[in-house]
The first five atom37 places (N, CA, C, CB, O) and aatype in JSON, in Angstrom:
{
  "aatype": [12, 16, 2, 3, 15, 15, 10, 16, 14, 6, 5, 1, 3, 7, 10, 10, 6, 16, 18, 8, 3, 10, 10, 3, 10, 0, 6, 16, 4, 1, 19, 14, 0, 19, 15, 0, 0, 10, 1, 7, 0, 10, 0, 6, 10, 1, 19, 0, 10, 3, 7, 5, 7, 19, 6, 10, 6, 3, 18, 18, 1, 14, 1, 16, 0, 10, 1, 10, 0, 1, 0, 0],
  "atom_mask": [
    [1, 1, 1, 1, 1],
    [1, 1, 1, 1, 1],
    [1, 1, 1, 1, 1],
    [1, 1, 1, 1, 1],
    [1, 1, 1, 1, 1],
    [1, 1, 1, 1, 1],
    [1, 1, 1, 1, 1],
    [1, 1, 1, 1, 1],
    [1, 1, 1, 1, 1],
    [1, 1, 1, 1, 1],
    [1, 1, 1, 1, 1],
    [1, 1, 1, 1, 1],
    [1, 1, 1, 1, 1],
    [1, 1, 1, 0, 1],
    [1, 1, 1, 1, 1],
    [1, 1, 1, 1, 1],
    [1, 1, 1, 1, 1],
    [1, 1, 1, 1, 1],
    [1, 1, 1, 1, 1],
    [1, 1, 1, 1, 1],
    [1, 1, 1, 1, 1],
    [1, 1, 1, 1, 1],
    [1, 1, 1, 1, 1],
    [1, 1, 1, 1, 1],
    [1, 1, 1, 1, 1],
    [1, 1, 1, 1, 1],
    [1, 1, 1, 1, 1],
    [1, 1, 1, 1, 1],
    [1, 1, 1, 1, 1],
    [1, 1, 1, 1, 1],
    [1, 1, 1, 1, 1],
    [1, 1, 1, 1, 1],
    [1, 1, 1, 1, 1],
    [1, 1, 1, 1, 1],
    [1, 1, 1, 1, 1],
    [1, 1, 1, 1, 1],
    [1, 1, 1, 1, 1],
    [1, 1, 1, 1, 1],
    [1, 1, 1, 1, 1],
    [1, 1, 1, 0, 1],
    [1, 1, 1, 1, 1],
    [1, 1, 1, 1, 1],
    [1, 1, 1, 1, 1],
    [1, 1, 1, 1, 1],
    [1, 1, 1, 1, 1],
    [1, 1, 1, 1, 1],
    [1, 1, 1, 1, 1],
    [1, 1, 1, 1, 1],
    [1, 1, 1, 1, 1],
    [1, 1, 1, 1, 1],
    [1, 1, 1, 0, 1],
    [1, 1, 1, 1, 1],
    [1, 1, 1, 0, 1],
    [1, 1, 1, 1, 1],
    [1, 1, 1, 1, 1],
    [1, 1, 1, 1, 1],
    [1, 1, 1, 1, 1],
    [1, 1, 1, 1, 1],
    [1, 1, 1, 1, 1],
    [1, 1, 1, 1, 1],
    [1, 1, 1, 1, 1],
    [1, 1, 1, 1, 1],
    [1, 1, 1, 1, 1],
    [1, 1, 1, 1, 1],
    [1, 1, 1, 1, 1],
    [1, 1, 1, 1, 1],
    [1, 1, 1, 1, 1],
    [1, 1, 1, 1, 1],
    [1, 1, 1, 1, 1],
    [1, 1, 1, 1, 1],
    [1, 1, 1, 1, 1],
    [1, 1, 1, 1, 1]
  ],
  "atom_positions": [
    [[-63.39, 12.94, -28.86], [-62.77, 12.18, -29.91], [-63.65, 10.96, -30.18], [-61.32, 11.76, -29.54], [-63.98, 10.21, -29.26]],
    [[-64.02, 10.76, -31.41], [-64.84, 9.61, -31.78], [-64.17, 8.85, -32.9], [-66.25, 10.04, -32.19], [-63.43, 9.42, -33.7]],
    [[-64.44, 7.57, -32.94], [-63.99, 6.73, -34.05], [-64.96, 5.58, -34.17], [-62.53, 6.23, -33.83], [-65.85, 5.42, -33.35]],
    [[-64.78, 4.79, -35.19], [-65.71, 3.7, -35.45], [-65.24, 2.37, -34.9], [-65.94, 3.58, -36.92], [-65.85, 1.34, -35.19]],
    [[-64.19, 2.36, -34.12], [-63.69, 1.09, -33.6], [-64.34, 0.78, -32.25], [-62.16, 1.13, -33.46], [-64.74, 1.68, -31.51]],
    [[-64.42, -0.49, -31.96], [-65.0, -0.95, -30.71], [-64.09, -1.97, -30.07], [-66.4, -1.54, -30.94], [-63.25, -2.58, -30.73]],
    [[-64.27, -2.14, -28.78], [-63.52, -3.16, -28.06], [-64.07, -4.54, -28.41], [-63.57, -2.92, -26.54], [-65.26, -4.7, -28.65]],
    [[-63.19, -5.51, -28.43], [-63.65, -6.89, -28.54], [-64.19, -7.29, -27.17], [-62.49, -7.86, -29.01], [-63.86, -6.65, -26.17]],
    [[-65.02, -8.33, -27.09], [-65.49, -8.77, -25.78], [-64.34, -9.12, -24.82], [-66.4, -9.99, -25.94], [-64.43, -8.87, -23.62]],
    [[-63.27, -9.68, -25.36], [-62.12, -10.02, -24.52], [-61.45, -8.77, -23.97], [-61.11, -10.86, -25.31], [-61.06, -8.73, -22.81]],
    [[-61.32, -7.74, -24.82], [-60.72, -6.49, -24.35], [-61.59, -5.84, -23.29], [-60.5, -5.53, -25.53], [-61.09, -5.35, -22.28]],
    [[-62.89, -5.82, -23.53], [-63.84, -5.24, -22.58], [-63.74, -5.94, -21.23], [-65.28, -5.34, -23.13], [-63.66, -5.29, -20.19]],
    [[-63.75, -7.27, -21.24], [-63.66, -8.02, -20.0], [-62.31, -7.81, -19.31], [-63.88, -9.51, -20.26], [-62.25, -7.7, -18.08]],
    [[-61.25, -7.75, -20.09], [-59.92, -7.5, -19.52], [-59.84, -6.13, -18.87], [0.0, 0.0, 0.0], [-59.24, -5.99, -17.8]],
    [[-60.43, -5.13, -19.5], [-60.43, -3.79, -18.91], [-61.3, -3.72, -17.66], [-60.91, -2.77, -19.93], [-60.96, -3.01, -16.71]],
    [[-62.4, -4.43, -17.66], [-63.22, -4.47, -16.44], [-62.48, -5.17, -15.31], [-64.55, -5.19, -16.71], [-62.59, -4.76, -14.15]],
    [[-61.74, -6.21, -15.63], [-60.95, -6.87, -14.59], [-59.85, -5.95, -14.08], [-60.35, -8.19, -15.12], [-59.57, -5.91, -12.89]],
    [[-59.23, -5.21, -14.99], [-58.22, -4.23, -14.59], [-58.84, -3.16, -13.7], [-57.58, -3.59, -15.82], [-58.23, -2.72, -12.73]],
    [[-60.05, -2.73, -14.05], [-60.77, -1.76, -13.22], [-60.91, -2.28, -11.79], [-62.17, -1.46, -13.82], [-60.66, -1.55, -10.83]],
    [[-61.29, -3.55, -11.66], [-61.44, -4.14, -10.32], [-60.1, -4.24, -9.6], [-62.08, -5.53, -10.43], [-60.03, -4.01, -8.39]],
    [[-59.03, -4.57, -10.33], [-57.7, -4.62, -9.72], [-57.29, -3.24, -9.19], [-56.66, -5.12, -10.74], [-56.78, -3.12, -8.08]],
    [[-57.52, -2.2, -10.01], [-57.19, -0.84, -9.57], [-58.04, -0.43, -8.38], [-57.38, 0.15, -10.72], [-57.55, 0.22, -7.46]],
    [[-59.3, -0.82, -8.39], [-60.19, -0.5, -7.28], [-59.7, -1.15, -5.99], [-61.63, -0.95, -7.6], [-59.7, -0.52, -4.93]],
    [[-59.29, -2.41, -6.07], [-58.74, -3.11, -4.9], [-57.51, -2.38, -4.36], [-58.37, -4.56, -5.25], [-57.38, -2.19, -3.15]],
    [[-56.62, -1.97, -5.25], [-55.43, -1.24, -4.82], [-55.8, 0.09, -4.18], [-54.5, -1.01, -6.01], [-55.25, 0.46, -3.15]],
    [[-56.73, 0.82, -4.8], [-57.14, 2.12, -4.27], [-57.75, 2.0, -2.88], [-58.13, 2.79, -5.22], [-57.59, 2.89, -2.05]],
    [[-58.44, 0.91, -2.63], [-59.09, 0.72, -1.34], [-58.09, 0.36, -0.23], [-60.14, -0.35, -1.44], [-58.38, 0.58, 0.94]],
    [[-56.95, -0.18, -0.59], [-55.99, -0.63, 0.42], [-54.73, 0.22, 0.5], [-55.6, -2.05, 0.14], [-53.98, 0.12, 1.48]],
    [[-54.49, 1.05, -0.48], [-53.26, 1.85, -0.53], [-53.31, 2.97, 0.5], [-53.05, 2.43, -1.94], [-54.31, 3.69, 0.6]],
    [[-52.24, 3.12, 1.26], [-52.16, 4.15, 2.28], [-51.21, 5.29, 1.9], [-51.72, 3.54, 3.59], [-50.97, 6.19, 2.69]],
    [[-50.68, 5.25, 0.68], [-49.76, 6.29, 0.21], [-50.6, 7.33, -0.55], [-48.61, 5.69, -0.71], [-51.15, 7.01, -1.61]],
    [[-50.71, 8.54, -0.03], [-51.61, 9.53, -0.63], [-51.4, 9.78, -2.13], [-51.46, 10.82, 0.09], [-52.37, 9.84, -2.88]],
    [[-50.16, 9.92, -2.57], [-49.9, 10.2, -3.98], [-50.32, 9.01, -4.86], [-48.42, 10.52, -4.19], [-50.87, 9.2, -5.94]],
    [[-50.05, 7.82, -4.4], [-50.42, 6.62, -5.16], [-51.94, 6.46, -5.17], [-49.75, 5.36, -4.57], [-52.52, 6.12, -6.2]],
    [[-52.56, 6.69, -4.04], [-54.01, 6.6, -3.95], [-54.68, 7.6, -4.9], [-54.47, 6.85, -2.5], [-55.66, 7.26, -5.56]],
    [[-54.16, 8.8, -4.96], [-54.7, 9.82, -5.87], [-54.52, 9.4, -7.33], [-54.03, 11.18, -5.62], [-55.42, 9.59, -8.15]],
    [[-53.37, 8.84, -7.64], [-53.12, 8.38, -9.01], [-54.07, 7.24, -9.38], [-51.66, 7.92, -9.17], [-54.56, 7.18, -10.51]],
    [[-54.31, 6.35, -8.45], [-55.24, 5.24, -8.69], [-56.66, 5.75, -8.92], [-55.22, 4.26, -7.52], [-57.35, 5.27, -9.82]],
    [[-57.09, 6.72, -8.12], [-58.43, 7.29, -8.31], [-58.54, 7.96, -9.68], [-58.75, 8.31, -7.19], [-59.57, 7.86, -10.35]],
    [[-57.49, 8.64, -10.1], [-57.47, 9.26, -11.42], [-57.54, 8.23, -12.54], [0.0, 0.0, 0.0], [-58.26, 8.4, -13.52]],
    [[-56.78, 7.16, -12.38], [-56.79, 6.09, -13.39], [-58.16, 5.43, -13.47], [-55.72, 5.03, -13.07], [-58.64, 5.12, -14.56]],
    [[-58.79, 5.22, -12.32], [-60.14, 4.64, -12.3], [-61.13, 5.55, -13.02], [-60.6, 4.39, -10.86], [-61.97, 5.07, -13.79]],
    [[-61.04, 6.83, -12.78], [-61.95, 7.78, -13.43], [-61.75, 7.77, -14.94], [-61.74, 9.2, -12.87], [-62.72, 7.76, -15.7]],
    [[-60.51, 7.79, -15.38], [-60.23, 7.77, -16.82], [-60.71, 6.48, -17.47], [-58.72, 7.94, -17.07], [-61.27, 6.49, -18.57]],
    [[-60.51, 5.37, -16.79], [-60.95, 4.08, -17.33], [-62.47, 4.02, -17.41], [-60.41, 2.92, -16.47], [-63.02, 3.5, -18.38]],
    [[-63.15, 4.55, -16.39], [-64.63, 4.58, -16.44], [-65.12, 5.42, -17.62], [-65.19, 5.16, -15.12], [-66.05, 5.02, -18.31]],
    [[-64.5, 6.56, -17.85], [-64.9, 7.41, -18.98], [-64.7, 6.66, -20.3], [-64.08, 8.73, -18.98], [-65.56, 6.69, -21.17]],
    [[-63.56, 6.01, -20.44], [-63.28, 5.26, -21.67], [-64.27, 4.11, -21.86], [-61.85, 4.73, -21.66], [-64.77, 3.9, -22.96]],
    [[-64.55, 3.37, -20.8], [-65.49, 2.26, -20.9], [-66.91, 2.75, -21.15], [-65.45, 1.41, -19.64], [-67.65, 2.12, -21.91]],
    [[-67.28, 3.85, -20.53], [-68.6, 4.43, -20.79], [-68.74, 4.79, -22.27], [-68.83, 5.67, -19.91], [-69.8, 4.61, -22.87]],
    [[-67.66, 5.3, -22.85], [-67.66, 5.64, -24.27], [-67.81, 4.43, -25.17], [0.0, 0.0, 0.0], [-68.19, 4.56, -26.33]],
    [[-67.52, 3.26, -24.64], [-67.66, 2.02, -25.39], [-68.99, 1.32, -25.08], [-66.49, 1.09, -25.09], [-69.22, 0.19, -25.52]],
    [[-69.84, 1.98, -24.33], [-71.16, 1.43, -24.05], [-71.19, 0.4, -22.94], [0.0, 0.0, 0.0], [-72.15, -0.38, -22.84]],
    [[-70.17, 0.37, -22.09], [-70.18, -0.55, -20.96], [-71.2, -0.04, -19.94], [-68.75, -0.68, -20.31], [-71.16, 1.12, -19.54]],
    [[-72.1, -0.9, -19.54], [-73.16, -0.53, -18.61], [-72.65, -0.45, -17.18], [-74.31, -1.52, -18.7], [-71.7, -1.14, -16.81]],
    [[-73.27, 0.39, -16.39], [-72.86, 0.6, -15.01], [-72.85, -0.7, -14.21], [-73.78, 1.6, -14.35], [-71.95, -0.92, -13.41]],
    [[-73.84, -1.56, -14.43], [-73.89, -2.8, -13.65], [-72.69, -3.71, -13.95], [-75.19, -3.55, -13.92], [-72.34, -4.56, -13.14]],
    [[-72.07, -3.55, -15.12], [-70.89, -4.36, -15.44], [-69.73, -4.05, -14.51], [-70.47, -4.12, -16.89], [-68.89, -4.92, -14.27]],
    [[-69.67, -2.83, -13.99], [-68.61, -2.47, -13.05], [-68.76, -3.23, -11.75], [-68.62, -0.98, -12.79], [-67.77, -3.47, -11.05]],
    [[-69.99, -3.61, -11.42], [-70.27, -4.23, -10.13], [-70.44, -5.74, -10.23], [-71.5, -3.63, -9.54], [-70.71, -6.4, -9.23]],
    [[-70.29, -6.27, -11.44], [-70.38, -7.72, -11.61], [-69.21, -8.38, -10.88], [-70.38, -8.12, -13.12], [-68.07, -7.91, -11.0]],
    [[-69.46, -9.44, -10.14], [-68.37, -10.11, -9.43], [-67.28, -10.58, -10.4], [-68.9, -11.31, -8.63], [-67.56, -10.94, -11.54]],
    [[-66.05, -10.55, -9.94], [-64.92, -10.97, -10.78], [-65.09, -12.39, -11.3], [-63.63, -10.87, -9.99], [-64.71, -12.69, -12.44]],
    [[-65.65, -13.27, -10.49], [-65.8, -14.66, -10.94], [-66.69, -14.72, -12.18], [-66.38, -15.54, -9.81], [-66.46, -15.55, -13.06]],
    [[-67.69, -13.86, -12.25], [-68.55, -13.84, -13.43], [-67.76, -13.38, -14.64], [-69.76, -12.92, -13.2], [-67.95, -13.89, -15.74]],
    [[-66.86, -12.4, -14.45], [-66.03, -11.95, -15.56], [-65.1, -13.05, -16.03], [-65.22, -10.72, -15.15], [-64.94, -13.27, -17.23]],
    [[-64.5, -13.75, -15.09], [-63.59, -14.84, -15.47], [-64.33, -15.97, -16.17], [-62.87, -15.39, -14.24], [-63.82, -16.54, -17.13]],
    [[-65.52, -16.29, -15.71], [-66.31, -17.35, -16.36], [-66.71, -16.92, -17.76], [-67.57, -17.68, -15.52], [-66.7, -17.73, -18.69]],
    [[-67.06, -15.66, -17.93], [-67.44, -15.17, -19.25], [-66.26, -15.25, -20.22], [-67.97, -13.73, -19.17], [-66.43, -15.56, -21.39]],
    [[-65.07, -14.96, -19.71], [-63.87, -15.03, -20.56], [-63.56, -16.47, -20.97], [-62.66, -14.41, -19.84], [-63.12, -16.73, -22.09]],
    [[-63.8, -17.4, -20.05], [-63.48, -18.81, -20.32], [-64.44, -19.44, -21.32], [-63.49, -19.59, -19.03], [-64.09, -20.42, -21.98]],
    [[-65.63, -18.91, -21.42], [-66.66, -19.48, -22.3], [-66.37, -19.24, -23.77], [-68.01, -18.9, -21.97], [-67.14, -19.66, -24.63]]
  ]
}
């Protein structure tokens, strides 16, 4: 599915922060069904962000850098 719309920088940063939140939960969750759901959500979010041209290194940028970028 393609369209001509793009994320705003604020939406992109918010989704990357959400990605990090989900990753934190997935790393600490001990409930198998919830952990599986989190891994699925992370995969779907990565696919969507990749479709918007988000670079791989953006996934690994520290959260503080994301927050500072949003504040600027």
